[in-house]
NUPA-400086 format. One record per residue (C-alpha): chain; x, y, z; residue number from 1. Coordinates in nm, 4 decimals. Example, Ala and Ser with C-alpha at 12.3 -4.5 7.8 and 13.67 -1.06 7.14 Angstrom:
BEGIN
<pt cadena="A" u="1.2300" v="-0.4500" w="0.7800" num="1"/>
<pt cadena="A" u="1.3670" v="-0.1060" w="0.7140" num="2"/>
! end
This chain:
BEGIN
<pt cadena="A" u="2.3732" v="10.7488" w="-0.7814" num="1"/>
<pt cadena="A" u="2.7415" v="10.6723" w="-0.7391" num="2"/>
<pt cadena="A" u="2.9930" v="10.9407" w="-0.8303" num="3"/>
<pt cadena="A" u="3.3653" v="10.9036" w="-0.8709" num="4"/>
<pt cadena="A" u="3.5723" v="11.2189" w="-0.9100" num="5"/>
<pt cadena="A" u="3.9369" v="11.1982" w="-1.0107" num="6"/>
<pt cadena="A" u="4.2012" v="11.4623" w="-0.9545" num="7"/>
<pt cadena="A" u="4.5770" v="11.4975" w="-0.9622" num="8"/>
<pt cadena="A" u="4.6583" v="11.4561" w="-1.3290" num="9"/>
<pt cadena="A" u="4.8899" v="11.6872" w="-1.5153" num="10"/>
<pt cadena="A" u="5.2095" v="11.7250" w="-1.7121" num="11"/>
<pt cadena="A" u="5.5300" v="11.5779" w="-1.5739" num="12"/>
<pt cadena="A" u="5.8738" v="11.4989" w="-1.7103" num="13"/>
<pt cadena="A" u="5.9903" v="11.1428" w="-1.7542" num="14"/>
<pt cadena="A" u="6.1187" v="11.0063" w="-1.4250" num="15"/>
<pt cadena="A" u="5.8833" v="11.2245" w="-1.2246" num="16"/>
<pt cadena="A" u="5.5922" v="11.1377" w="-1.0003" num="17"/>
<pt cadena="A" u="5.2219" v="11.2117" w="-0.9721" num="18"/>
<pt cadena="A" u="4.9552" v="11.1094" w="-0.7267" num="19"/>
<pt cadena="A" u="4.6015" v="11.0609" w="-0.8497" num="20"/>
<pt cadena="A" u="4.3022" v="11.0728" w="-0.6183" num="21"/>
<pt cadena="A" u="3.9492" v="10.9404" w="-0.6633" num="22"/>
<pt cadena="A" u="3.6763" v="11.0564" w="-0.4300" num="23"/>
<pt cadena="A" u="3.3873" v="10.8098" w="-0.4131" num="24"/>
<pt cadena="A" u="3.0379" v="10.9125" w="-0.3062" num="25"/>
<pt cadena="A" u="2.9726" v="10.5836" w="-0.1281" num="26"/>
<pt cadena="A" u="3.1523" v="10.3688" w="0.1239" num="27"/>
<pt cadena="A" u="3.4326" v="10.2089" w="-0.0772" num="28"/>
<pt cadena="A" u="3.3726" v="9.8780" w="0.1013" num="29"/>
<pt cadena="A" u="3.0301" v="9.8624" w="-0.0679" num="30"/>
<pt cadena="A" u="3.2154" v="9.7704" w="-0.3872" num="31"/>
<pt cadena="A" u="3.3768" v="9.4424" w="-0.4869" num="32"/>
<pt cadena="A" u="3.6772" v="9.6355" w="-0.6121" num="33"/>
<pt cadena="A" u="3.7949" v="9.9872" w="-0.6828" num="34"/>
<pt cadena="A" u="4.0768" v="10.0774" w="-0.9136" num="35"/>
<pt cadena="A" u="4.2361" v="10.2689" w="-1.1962" num="36"/>
<pt cadena="A" u="4.2240" v="10.2182" w="-1.5701" num="37"/>
<pt cadena="A" u="4.3858" v="10.4199" w="-1.8441" num="38"/>
<pt cadena="A" u="4.3200" v="10.4913" w="-2.2088" num="39"/>
<pt cadena="A" u="4.5759" v="10.6206" w="-2.4509" num="40"/>
<pt cadena="A" u="4.4493" v="10.7402" w="-2.7916" num="41"/>
<pt cadena="A" u="4.2583" v="10.4411" w="-2.9260" num="42"/>
<pt cadena="A" u="3.9669" v="10.2255" w="-2.8221" num="43"/>
<pt cadena="A" u="4.1281" v="10.0112" w="-2.5541" num="44"/>
<pt cadena="A" u="4.1005" v="10.0941" w="-2.1866" num="45"/>
<pt cadena="A" u="4.3419" v="9.8909" w="-1.9762" num="46"/>
<pt cadena="A" u="4.3635" v="9.8037" w="-1.6109" num="47"/>
<pt cadena="A" u="4.6403" v="9.9845" w="-1.4272" num="48"/>
<pt cadena="A" u="4.5740" v="9.8720" w="-1.0711" num="49"/>
<pt cadena="A" u="4.2880" v="9.7734" w="-0.8492" num="50"/>
<pt cadena="A" u="4.2214" v="9.6663" w="-0.4952" num="51"/>
<pt cadena="A" u="3.9377" v="9.4415" w="-0.3863" num="52"/>
<pt cadena="A" u="3.7310" v="9.4554" w="-0.0726" num="53"/>
<pt cadena="A" u="3.9713" v="9.2115" w="0.0932" num="54"/>
<pt cadena="A" u="4.2693" v="9.4332" w="0.0229" num="55"/>
<pt cadena="A" u="4.4245" v="9.2255" w="-0.2551" num="56"/>
<pt cadena="A" u="4.5996" v="9.4469" w="-0.5050" num="57"/>
<pt cadena="A" u="4.6476" v="9.3771" w="-0.8727" num="58"/>
<pt cadena="A" u="4.8773" v="9.5664" w="-1.1110" num="59"/>
<pt cadena="A" u="4.9427" v="9.5709" w="-1.4812" num="60"/>
<pt cadena="A" u="5.2855" v="9.4266" w="-1.5567" num="61"/>
<pt cadena="A" u="5.3884" v="9.7560" w="-1.7138" num="62"/>
<pt cadena="A" u="5.3499" v="9.9466" w="-1.3859" num="63"/>
<pt cadena="A" u="5.4624" v="9.6935" w="-1.1265" num="64"/>
<pt cadena="A" u="5.7287" v="9.8379" w="-0.9015" num="65"/>
<pt cadena="A" u="5.6498" v="10.1939" w="-1.0104" num="66"/>
<pt cadena="A" u="5.2816" v="10.2496" w="-0.9222" num="67"/>
<pt cadena="A" u="5.1039" v="10.1861" w="-0.5961" num="68"/>
<pt cadena="A" u="4.7313" v="10.1827" w="-0.5234" num="69"/>
<pt cadena="A" u="4.5964" v="10.2646" w="-0.1808" num="70"/>
<pt cadena="A" u="4.2697" v="10.3567" w="-0.0162" num="71"/>
<pt cadena="A" u="4.1476" v="10.5707" w="0.2683" num="72"/>
<pt cadena="A" u="3.8244" v="10.4250" w="0.3987" num="73"/>
<pt cadena="A" u="3.7570" v="10.7191" w="0.6323" num="74"/>
<pt cadena="A" u="3.7525" v="10.9546" w="0.3331" num="75"/>
<pt cadena="A" u="3.6178" v="10.7069" w="0.0745" num="76"/>
<pt cadena="A" u="3.9112" v="10.7907" w="-0.1467" num="77"/>
<pt cadena="A" u="4.1491" v="10.5791" w="-0.3483" num="78"/>
<pt cadena="A" u="4.4912" v="10.6870" w="-0.4651" num="79"/>
<pt cadena="A" u="4.7367" v="10.5946" w="-0.7330" num="80"/>
<pt cadena="A" u="5.0946" v="10.6903" w="-0.6589" num="81"/>
<pt cadena="A" u="5.2883" v="10.6925" w="-0.9839" num="82"/>
<pt cadena="A" u="5.6681" v="10.7047" w="-0.9721" num="83"/>
<pt cadena="A" u="5.9357" v="10.6802" w="-1.2392" num="84"/>
<pt cadena="A" u="5.6855" v="10.7897" w="-1.4991" num="85"/>
<pt cadena="A" u="5.7546" v="10.7125" w="-1.8635" num="86"/>
<pt cadena="A" u="5.6199" v="10.8738" w="-2.1813" num="87"/>
<pt cadena="A" u="5.4232" v="10.5540" w="-2.2474" num="88"/>
<pt cadena="A" u="5.2266" v="10.6186" w="-1.9281" num="89"/>
<pt cadena="A" u="5.0617" v="10.9116" w="-2.1039" num="90"/>
<pt cadena="A" u="4.6856" v="10.8508" w="-2.1044" num="91"/>
<pt cadena="A" u="4.3562" v="10.9508" w="-1.9539" num="92"/>
<pt cadena="A" u="4.3292" v="10.7780" w="-1.6184" num="93"/>
<pt cadena="A" u="3.9883" v="10.6645" w="-1.4980" num="94"/>
<pt cadena="A" u="3.8696" v="10.5578" w="-1.1586" num="95"/>
<pt cadena="A" u="3.6388" v="10.2572" w="-1.1544" num="96"/>
<pt cadena="A" u="3.4313" v="10.0774" w="-0.8953" num="97"/>
<pt cadena="A" u="3.2133" v="9.7732" w="-0.9361" num="98"/>
<pt cadena="A" u="2.9446" v="9.5802" w="-0.7574" num="99"/>
<pt cadena="A" u="2.9333" v="9.2418" w="-0.9321" num="100"/>
<pt cadena="A" u="2.8754" v="9.3354" w="-1.2994" num="101"/>
<pt cadena="A" u="2.7632" v="9.6908" w="-1.2342" num="102"/>
<pt cadena="A" u="3.0408" v="9.9380" w="-1.3065" num="103"/>
<pt cadena="A" u="3.0859" v="10.2996" w="-1.2111" num="104"/>
<pt cadena="A" u="3.3370" v="10.5287" w="-1.3770" num="105"/>
<pt cadena="A" u="3.4801" v="10.8688" w="-1.3155" num="106"/>
<pt cadena="A" u="3.5214" v="11.1310" w="-1.5844" num="107"/>
<pt cadena="A" u="3.8957" v="11.0760" w="-1.6184" num="108"/>
<pt cadena="A" u="4.2049" v="11.2837" w="-1.5600" num="109"/>
<pt cadena="A" u="4.4797" v="11.3435" w="-1.8154" num="110"/>
<pt cadena="A" u="4.8348" v="11.2391" w="-1.7374" num="111"/>
<pt cadena="A" u="5.1002" v="11.3514" w="-1.9831" num="112"/>
<pt cadena="A" u="5.4636" v="11.2454" w="-1.9454" num="113"/>
<pt cadena="A" u="5.7148" v="11.4353" w="-2.1556" num="114"/>
<pt cadena="A" u="6.0451" v="11.2853" w="-2.2653" num="115"/>
! end
């Protein structure tokens, strides 16, 4: 059973920074990709950033230049450094990993950005 546990969410003022962490219970190189999604109130969950096994990073246009995804293979942890936060970044942030079409999700961590 794969477990992903997020941490690091919280309340921050606009312009501030947060760093999210996701501890993965398996070797992160077992997965095709690991990454972060977010869901504001509503049904849609959107990609924020991910990194594939080859190290290629992908970002949503809305966060490019402000967010950075990284990984620590020794600790099987992925990070999302979020700078210059905006109120529209407010959402529940989820960690995700996949092996082909099989997906694994964390429980989510709330990020709230006040104006």
